[in-house]
Legacy VTK file of the C-alpha trace (Angstrom):
# vtk DataFile Version 3.0
C-alpha trace
ASCII
DATASET POLYDATA
POINTS 78 float
-4.650 -17.469 -36.364
-4.817 -17.063 -32.337
-2.858 -14.434 -30.486
-0.203 -16.901 -29.846
0.628 -18.467 -32.956
1.004 -14.826 -34.362
3.203 -13.914 -31.552
5.508 -17.048 -32.106
5.456 -16.118 -35.844
6.892 -12.779 -34.956
9.295 -14.308 -32.548
10.622 -16.529 -35.258
11.882 -13.494 -37.116
13.999 -11.636 -34.456
17.453 -11.235 -34.536
19.749 -12.717 -31.711
19.906 -9.351 -30.173
16.336 -8.843 -30.173
15.380 -12.275 -29.028
17.887 -11.436 -26.110
16.035 -8.314 -25.457
12.610 -9.564 -25.443
13.704 -12.742 -22.963
15.339 -10.328 -20.907
12.015 -8.278 -20.835
10.068 -11.407 -20.136
12.355 -12.261 -17.088
11.825 -8.547 -15.420
8.006 -8.985 -15.979
8.338 -12.466 -14.155
10.334 -10.833 -11.561
8.081 -7.899 -11.033
5.234 -10.309 -11.026
6.709 -12.271 -8.164
7.901 -9.243 -6.220
4.174 -7.986 -6.668
2.677 -10.981 -5.352
5.281 -11.385 -2.378
4.230 -7.599 -1.319
0.757 -8.651 -1.559
1.586 -11.276 0.958
3.339 -9.211 3.122
0.680 -6.409 3.480
-2.004 -9.205 4.138
0.137 -10.474 6.773
0.316 -6.771 8.293
-3.312 -6.477 7.974
-3.957 -9.604 9.694
-1.639 -8.635 12.639
-3.540 -5.278 12.768
-6.769 -6.945 13.220
-5.306 -9.102 15.991
-4.164 -5.791 17.473
-0.601 -6.418 16.987
0.812 -3.017 16.616
4.134 -1.498 16.572
4.578 2.133 17.506
5.139 4.608 14.626
8.265 5.900 15.949
9.785 2.137 16.259
8.651 1.719 12.622
10.260 4.951 11.460
13.556 3.999 13.143
13.521 0.757 11.525
13.093 1.999 8.223
15.666 4.421 8.621
18.300 1.915 10.064
17.798 -0.522 7.234
18.057 2.392 4.691
21.221 3.454 5.987
22.625 -0.158 6.165
21.775 -0.629 2.569
23.259 2.747 1.583
26.365 1.831 3.647
26.755 -1.552 1.652
26.257 -0.024 -1.900
28.834 2.849 -0.964
31.261 0.989 1.053
LINES 1 79
78 0 1 2 3 4 5 6 7 8 9 10 11 12 13 14 15 16 17 18 19 20 21 22 23 24 25 26 27 28 29 30 31 32 33 34 35 36 37 38 39 40 41 42 43 44 45 46 47 48 49 50 51 52 53 54 55 56 57 58 59 60 61 62 63 64 65 66 67 68 69 70 71 72 73 74 75 76 77
């Protein structure tokens, strides 16, 4: 019996709560993988920009990060 067939057999025996938990876990994994792929693409874009000499001063980067963080916190608390 293949690993997939074995997994299908095990899933058939789950109760509703267990099945819901498994589906939620699978969705989280899928979302995490999509996020990882997006981050990898963003990093690659940034590296390409650096290779072309398109740099941003460090102080500007930190200011933007600080501003975004403050806006995000204000949105969650406000």
